[in-house]
ChimeraX commands (.cxc) that place a marker at each C-alpha (Angstrom):
marker #1 position -7.65,-7.88,-7.58 radius 0.5
marker #1 position -8.57,-11.59,-8.28 radius 0.5
marker #1 position -5.42,-14.25,-9.72 radius 0.5
marker #1 position -6.09,-13.64,-13.13 radius 0.5
marker #1 position -6.12,-9.91,-12.93 radius 0.5
marker #1 position -2.47,-10.13,-11.32 radius 0.5
marker #1 position -1.43,-12.54,-13.56 radius 0.5
marker #1 position -2.70,-10.33,-16.63 radius 0.5
marker #1 position -1.06,-6.94,-15.17 radius 0.5
marker #1 position 2.53,-9.01,-15.09 radius 0.5
marker #1 position 2.35,-11.08,-18.63 radius 0.5
marker #1 position 1.45,-7.11,-19.69 radius 0.5
marker #1 position 4.61,-5.77,-17.91 radius 0.5
marker #1 position 6.74,-8.46,-19.11 radius 0.5
marker #1 position 5.37,-8.00,-22.74 radius 0.5
marker #1 position 6.22,-4.07,-22.63 radius 0.5
marker #1 position 9.91,-4.56,-21.31 radius 0.5
marker #1 position 10.73,-7.11,-23.80 radius 0.5
marker #1 position 8.96,-4.39,-26.38 radius 0.5
marker #1 position 10.80,-1.74,-24.79 radius 0.5
marker #1 position 14.39,-3.49,-24.92 radius 0.5
marker #1 position 13.79,-4.22,-28.09 radius 0.5
marker #1 position 13.50,-0.94,-29.64 radius 0.5
marker #1 position 16.55,-0.42,-27.96 radius 0.5
marker #1 position 18.64,-3.55,-29.43 radius 0.5
marker #1 position 18.56,-4.70,-26.56 radius 0.5
marker #1 position 17.49,-8.71,-25.88 radius 0.5
marker #1 position 16.12,-10.19,-23.54 radius 0.5
marker #1 position 14.63,-13.93,-23.37 radius 0.5
marker #1 position 11.73,-14.55,-21.63 radius 0.5
marker #1 position 13.88,-15.53,-17.89 radius 0.5
marker #1 position 15.27,-12.68,-18.02 radius 0.5
marker #1 position 11.72,-10.81,-18.50 radius 0.5
marker #1 position 10.42,-12.58,-15.45 radius 0.5
marker #1 position 13.39,-11.91,-12.94 radius 0.5
marker #1 position 12.63,-8.12,-13.54 radius 0.5
marker #1 position 9.51,-8.25,-13.69 radius 0.5
marker #1 position 9.90,-10.37,-9.94 radius 0.5
marker #1 position 12.26,-7.80,-8.93 radius 0.5
marker #1 position 10.08,-5.03,-9.79 radius 0.5
marker #1 position 7.29,-6.37,-8.08 radius 0.5
marker #1 position 9.42,-7.67,-4.94 radius 0.5
marker #1 position 10.33,-3.82,-4.30 radius 0.5
marker #1 position 6.77,-2.99,-4.73 radius 0.5
marker #1 position 6.13,-5.43,-1.74 radius 0.5
marker #1 position 8.72,-4.02,0.24 radius 0.5
marker #1 position 8.06,-0.49,-0.35 radius 0.5
marker #1 position 4.10,-1.25,0.70 radius 0.5
marker #1 position 4.64,-3.93,3.72 radius 0.5
marker #1 position 7.39,-0.87,4.95 radius 0.5
marker #1 position 4.47,1.71,4.47 radius 0.5
marker #1 position 1.67,-0.08,5.74 radius 0.5
marker #1 position 3.52,-1.23,8.92 radius 0.5
marker #1 position 5.08,1.64,10.16 radius 0.5
marker #1 position 3.62,4.10,11.55 radius 0.5
marker #1 position 5.38,6.80,9.03 radius 0.5
marker #1 position 3.38,9.81,9.37 radius 0.5
marker #1 position 2.07,11.56,12.50 radius 0.5
marker #1 position -1.54,10.57,11.55 radius 0.5
marker #1 position -0.39,6.93,11.29 radius 0.5
marker #1 position 1.32,7.09,15.06 radius 0.5
marker #1 position -1.47,8.67,16.82 radius 0.5
marker #1 position -3.94,5.60,15.63 radius 0.5
marker #1 position -2.12,3.38,16.03 radius 0.5
marker #1 position -2.01,4.40,19.90 radius 0.5
marker #1 position -5.64,4.53,19.86 radius 0.5
marker #1 position -5.65,1.59,18.58 radius 0.5
marker #1 position -3.65,-0.16,20.86 radius 0.5
marker #1 position -5.54,1.84,23.67 radius 0.5
marker #1 position -8.84,-0.26,22.58 radius 0.5
marker #1 position -7.18,-3.50,22.23 radius 0.5
marker #1 position -5.95,-3.14,25.90 radius 0.5
marker #1 position -9.52,-2.50,26.82 radius 0.5
marker #1 position -8.33,1.24,28.26 radius 0.5
marker #1 position -10.39,3.07,25.96 radius 0.5
marker #1 position -13.90,2.24,24.51 radius 0.5
marker #1 position -15.97,2.58,20.94 radius 0.5
marker #1 position -18.23,4.98,22.58 radius 0.5
marker #1 position -15.09,7.43,23.52 radius 0.5
marker #1 position -13.41,6.92,20.30 radius 0.5
marker #1 position -17.08,7.56,19.24 radius 0.5
marker #1 position -17.43,10.18,20.95 radius 0.5
marker #1 position -14.47,12.11,20.25 radius 0.5
marker #1 position -14.44,11.62,16.80 radius 0.5
marker #1 position -18.23,13.21,16.84 radius 0.5
marker #1 position -16.62,16.32,18.73 radius 0.5
marker #1 position -14.26,16.69,16.41 radius 0.5
marker #1 position -16.66,16.50,13.37 radius 0.5
marker #1 position -18.96,19.07,15.06 radius 0.5
marker #1 position -16.01,21.00,15.80 radius 0.5
marker #1 position -14.73,21.33,12.44 radius 0.5
marker #1 position -18.24,22.05,10.51 radius 0.5
marker #1 position -18.73,24.75,13.57 radius 0.5
marker #1 position -15.28,26.63,11.58 radius 0.5
marker #1 position -16.07,26.26,8.52 radius 0.5
marker link #1:1,2 radius 0.2
marker link #1:2,3 radius 0.2
marker link #1:3,4 radius 0.2
marker link #1:4,5 radius 0.2
marker link #1:5,6 radius 0.2
marker link #1:6,7 radius 0.2
marker link #1:7,8 radius 0.2
marker link #1:8,9 radius 0.2
marker link #1:9,10 radius 0.2
marker link #1:10,11 radius 0.2
marker link #1:11,12 radius 0.2
marker link #1:12,13 radius 0.2
marker link #1:13,14 radius 0.2
marker link #1:14,15 radius 0.2
marker link #1:15,16 radius 0.2
marker link #1:16,17 radius 0.2
marker link #1:17,18 radius 0.2
marker link #1:18,19 radius 0.2
marker link #1:19,20 radius 0.2
marker link #1:20,21 radius 0.2
marker link #1:21,22 radius 0.2
marker link #1:22,23 radius 0.2
marker link #1:23,24 radius 0.2
marker link #1:24,25 radius 0.2
marker link #1:25,26 radius 0.2
marker link #1:26,27 radius 0.2
marker link #1:27,28 radius 0.2
marker link #1:28,29 radius 0.2
marker link #1:29,30 radius 0.2
marker link #1:30,31 radius 0.2
marker link #1:31,32 radius 0.2
marker link #1:32,33 radius 0.2
marker link #1:33,34 radius 0.2
marker link #1:34,35 radius 0.2
marker link #1:35,36 radius 0.2
marker link #1:36,37 radius 0.2
marker link #1:37,38 radius 0.2
marker link #1:38,39 radius 0.2
marker link #1:39,40 radius 0.2
marker link #1:40,41 radius 0.2
marker link #1:41,42 radius 0.2
marker link #1:42,43 radius 0.2
marker link #1:43,44 radius 0.2
marker link #1:44,45 radius 0.2
marker link #1:45,46 radius 0.2
marker link #1:46,47 radius 0.2
marker link #1:47,48 radius 0.2
marker link #1:48,49 radius 0.2
marker link #1:49,50 radius 0.2
marker link #1:50,51 radius 0.2
marker link #1:51,52 radius 0.2
marker link #1:52,53 radius 0.2
marker link #1:53,54 radius 0.2
marker link #1:54,55 radius 0.2
marker link #1:55,56 radius 0.2
marker link #1:56,57 radius 0.2
marker link #1:57,58 radius 0.2
marker link #1:58,59 radius 0.2
marker link #1:59,60 radius 0.2
marker link #1:60,61 radius 0.2
marker link #1:61,62 radius 0.2
marker link #1:62,63 radius 0.2
marker link #1:63,64 radius 0.2
marker link #1:64,65 radius 0.2
marker link #1:65,66 radius 0.2
marker link #1:66,67 radius 0.2
marker link #1:67,68 radius 0.2
marker link #1:68,69 radius 0.2
marker link #1:69,70 radius 0.2
marker link #1:70,71 radius 0.2
marker link #1:71,72 radius 0.2
marker link #1:72,73 radius 0.2
marker link #1:73,74 radius 0.2
marker link #1:74,75 radius 0.2
marker link #1:75,76 radius 0.2
marker link #1:76,77 radius 0.2
marker link #1:77,78 radius 0.2
marker link #1:78,79 radius 0.2
marker link #1:79,80 radius 0.2
marker link #1:80,81 radius 0.2
marker link #1:81,82 radius 0.2
marker link #1:82,83 radius 0.2
marker link #1:83,84 radius 0.2
marker link #1:84,85 radius 0.2
marker link #1:85,86 radius 0.2
marker link #1:86,87 radius 0.2
marker link #1:87,88 radius 0.2
marker link #1:88,89 radius 0.2
marker link #1:89,90 radius 0.2
marker link #1:90,91 radius 0.2
marker link #1:91,92 radius 0.2
marker link #1:92,93 radius 0.2
marker link #1:93,94 radius 0.2
marker link #1:94,95 radius 0.2
view
């Protein structure tokens, strides 16, 4: 996504919020709408950051261990590729 798309999405959300509030008889000015949009965006960014940067699932934890071993030159790319190939072969044999 580029800057223009993000700006357009934020504007669309603000318009939707103001329209929805108007339907329920709430008066929301431009600053309040901006605060709501910024608050929602902040929550989304925090949730994404927590999910992305923390290994919540078992698969993510294992992938992080493999990545760490690659970075420390304990595992080589060839070894990882060989493990992947073997796993794919076993998977196709089972099916």
